[in-house]
C-alpha positions as CSV (number, residue, x, y, z in Angstrom):
1,M,-0.1,0.0,-0.2
2,T,2.7,2.1,0.7
3,R,4.3,1.6,-2.3
4,R,1.8,2.6,-4.2
5,I,1.1,6.2,-2.8
6,W,5.0,7.0,-3.3
7,L,4.2,5.9,-7.0
8,G,1.5,8.0,-7.0
9,L,2.8,10.6,-6.0
10,W,6.3,10.3,-8.6
11,A,4.0,10.4,-11.8
12,G,2.3,13.3,-10.2
13,M,6.0,14.9,-10.0
14,I,7.3,13.6,-13.4
15,W,3.8,14.9,-15.2
16,S,4.6,18.7,-13.5
17,C,7.7,19.0,-15.0
18,T,6.7,17.9,-18.3
19,T,4.3,20.6,-18.7
20,L,6.5,23.2,-17.2
21,L,8.3,22.1,-19.7
22,A,6.7,21.9,-22.4
23,G,5.0,25.8,-21.5
24,C,8.3,27.2,-21.7
25,V,9.1,25.7,-25.2
26,L,5.7,27.3,-26.6
27,Q,6.5,30.8,-24.8
28,Q,10.2,30.1,-26.8
29,D,7.9,29.6,-30.0
30,G,6.4,32.3,-29.7
31,L,8.8,35.2,-29.2
32,A,11.0,34.1,-31.9
33,E,7.3,35.0,-33.7
34,D,7.9,38.1,-32.5
35,V,8.2,41.4,-34.7
36,P,12.5,42.3,-34.5
37,L,13.6,45.3,-32.0
38,S,15.2,46.7,-35.0
39,T,11.8,46.9,-36.8
40,L,9.9,48.6,-34.1
41,P,9.2,52.8,-34.7
42,V,11.7,55.0,-32.4
43,T,10.4,58.4,-31.1
44,A,13.2,60.7,-30.3
45,G,12.9,64.5,-29.6
46,N,9.5,65.8,-31.9
47,V,10.1,62.7,-34.8
48,S,6.5,61.4,-35.4
49,P,6.5,57.4,-35.3
50,S,4.7,57.5,-38.0
51,A,7.0,59.7,-39.8
52,S,9.2,58.0,-43.6
53,P,12.6,58.4,-42.8
54,T,13.0,59.5,-46.4
55,E,10.4,62.5,-45.8
56,E,12.2,65.9,-46.8
57,P,11.9,68.6,-44.1
58,R,9.6,71.3,-44.4
59,T,10.8,74.6,-45.0
60,E,8.8,78.1,-44.3
61,T,8.8,80.1,-47.0
62,R,8.8,83.7,-46.0
63,P,8.2,86.9,-48.2
64,K,11.6,88.7,-48.4
65,Q,11.8,92.0,-46.7
66,Q,12.4,95.5,-48.5
67,P,15.0,97.6,-48.5
68,L,14.4,100.9,-46.5
69,P,14.0,104.1,-49.0
70,P,17.4,106.3,-48.4
71,E,16.6,108.6,-45.9
72,S,16.1,111.9,-47.8
73,E,17.3,115.8,-46.8
74,K,15.4,117.8,-43.5
75,T,14.0,121.4,-44.4
76,V,14.5,122.9,-41.3
77,Q,12.0,126.6,-41.1
78,T,12.0,129.4,-38.9
79,T,10.6,132.6,-39.2
80,T,13.4,134.2,-40.5
81,Y,14.8,131.9,-43.0
82,R,14.2,128.4,-44.4
83,V,17.7,125.9,-45.1
84,Q,17.5,122.3,-46.3
85,I,20.1,120.2,-44.3
86,P,21.7,117.0,-45.3
87,A,20.4,113.6,-44.9
88,G,21.7,111.7,-41.8
89,L,21.4,115.2,-39.5
90,Q,19.0,116.1,-36.4
91,V,18.2,119.6,-35.3
92,Q,17.8,121.3,-32.3
93,H,15.6,124.3,-31.8
94,A,17.0,127.8,-30.2
95,P,15.6,130.9,-29.0
96,G,16.1,133.9,-31.6
97,D,15.9,131.7,-35.0
98,V,19.1,129.7,-33.7
99,V,19.8,125.9,-34.7
100,Y,22.4,123.6,-33.8
101,L,23.0,120.2,-36.1
102,Q,24.0,117.1,-34.8
103,R,25.0,113.4,-35.5
104,D,24.6,110.3,-33.0
105,G,23.9,113.2,-30.5
106,K,26.7,115.8,-31.1
107,T,26.7,118.9,-32.5
108,I,28.4,119.5,-35.8
109,G,27.5,122.1,-37.3
110,G,24.4,125.1,-36.7
111,I,23.2,128.0,-37.8
112,N,24.1,131.8,-35.2
113,V,21.8,135.0,-36.1
114,Y,23.7,138.1,-34.8
115,S,22.4,141.9,-35.0
116,F,25.0,143.2,-37.3
117,Y,25.5,146.5,-39.4
118,K,27.5,145.7,-42.1
119,E,28.2,149.1,-43.0
120,H,29.4,149.8,-40.1
121,Q,30.6,147.0,-38.2
122,D,34.2,144.5,-38.9
123,I,32.9,140.8,-39.3
124,T,35.6,139.3,-37.4
125,V,33.4,140.5,-34.5
126,L,30.8,137.7,-35.1
127,M,33.7,134.8,-34.9
128,P,34.3,132.5,-32.0
129,K,36.3,133.7,-29.7
130,Y,40.3,132.3,-29.6
131,S,39.7,131.6,-33.4
132,R,41.8,132.8,-36.3
133,T,41.7,133.1,-39.6
134,V,43.2,130.1,-41.8
135,K,41.6,131.5,-45.0
136,S,38.3,133.1,-46.8
137,E,36.9,133.7,-49.9
138,A,33.3,135.6,-51.1
139,L,30.7,133.2,-52.4
140,E,29.3,133.9,-55.3
141,G,25.9,132.4,-57.0
142,L,24.3,132.9,-53.6
143,S,20.7,134.4,-53.1
144,T,22.4,136.8,-50.3
145,E,25.7,138.1,-50.1
146,A,28.4,136.0,-48.1
147,I,31.8,135.0,-47.0
148,R,33.3,131.6,-45.9
149,F,36.0,131.9,-43.6
150,L,37.8,128.3,-42.3
151,L,38.5,129.4,-39.0
152,E,40.7,127.3,-36.1
153,R,39.6,127.6,-33.0
154,T,40.7,126.6,-29.7
155,P,38.4,124.9,-27.4
156,T,37.4,126.6,-24.2
157,D,37.5,123.5,-21.9
158,E,39.8,121.9,-20.4
159,T,39.5,118.6,-21.8
160,S,40.4,119.6,-25.3
161,L,43.9,120.0,-25.7
162,S,43.7,120.5,-29.6
163,T,42.8,123.2,-31.9
164,V,39.6,122.5,-34.1
165,R,38.6,123.9,-37.4
166,E,35.3,125.3,-38.4
167,V,34.0,126.4,-41.9
168,H,31.3,129.4,-41.0
169,T,29.5,131.0,-43.9
170,Y,28.0,134.3,-43.3
171,F,25.0,135.9,-44.9
172,L,25.4,140.0,-44.7
173,Q,21.6,141.1,-44.8
174,S,21.3,144.2,-42.8
175,P,20.3,144.6,-39.7
176,L,21.1,140.7,-39.2
177,A,24.0,138.5,-40.4
178,Y,23.6,134.6,-40.3
179,D,26.4,132.2,-39.5
180,V,26.1,128.8,-41.2
181,W,28.7,126.9,-39.9
182,V,30.2,122.7,-39.3
183,K,32.8,121.4,-38.3
184,D,35.6,121.3,-40.9
185,G,35.4,117.5,-42.8
186,V,32.2,117.0,-41.0
187,L,30.3,117.4,-44.6
188,S,31.2,116.8,-48.0
189,Q,31.7,119.9,-50.2
190,E,28.8,118.8,-52.2
191,E,26.9,118.9,-48.8
192,Y,28.0,122.1,-47.8
193,R,27.4,123.8,-50.8
194,A,24.3,122.1,-51.1
195,M,23.5,123.3,-47.8
196,L,24.3,126.8,-48.6
197,N,22.3,126.8,-52.1
198,S,19.3,126.0,-49.9
199,F,19.6,129.1,-47.7
200,H,16.6,131.5,-48.4
201,L,15.4,134.6,-45.7
202,F,12.2,135.1,-45.4
203,H,12.9,139.2,-44.7
204,A,15.1,141.5,-43.8
205,G,14.8,144.3,-41.6
206,G,10.8,144.1,-42.1
207,N,10.6,144.3,-45.5
208,E,10.2,141.1,-48.0
209,R,13.2,140.0,-50.5
210,E,12.4,139.5,-53.7
211,G,14.0,136.4,-55.7
212,G,15.1,133.4,-53.4
């Protein structure tokens, strides 16, 4: 009796082992039929799993930016005169029809107005202090009598050690004189001459000028 019981137990253990081995074989066969890992789609970053590897990247077409038109001349007008200044300059107005011309925040010229009776005064009284005349010439072809001076001036501030040169053109129309000046070299000869040619006085001594 005892022998039969042991034989039954051994038979049950052998059956269980056989079943387990068969299950392992079936699992191995199932894995062999799965898709290889190398063929699975991979998602990296913003790449879609369904994207084709041969698909060309998309590029956005943007309209070309049109170049800006070149800056034109500016017209400066006060109560007594009108003048065209070159492009790229800024204008700062001051009392008495005085104008300062600036570039990048620095004054490079301007227009000063003086009380001046040419019949009785020397024009040198209008020149900046601590300046000397390098050369002078009377200008022809302008609407008003004008004299141009190249001046060499010693700056009054202690930070500047070297002298500077300035071109001053005085339009003489009693009882006033108009000094159109720039630092030497900041404008081309053509730009400065064009500014002088455009200078127009509205009146002189209370009387309307003709022409101009």
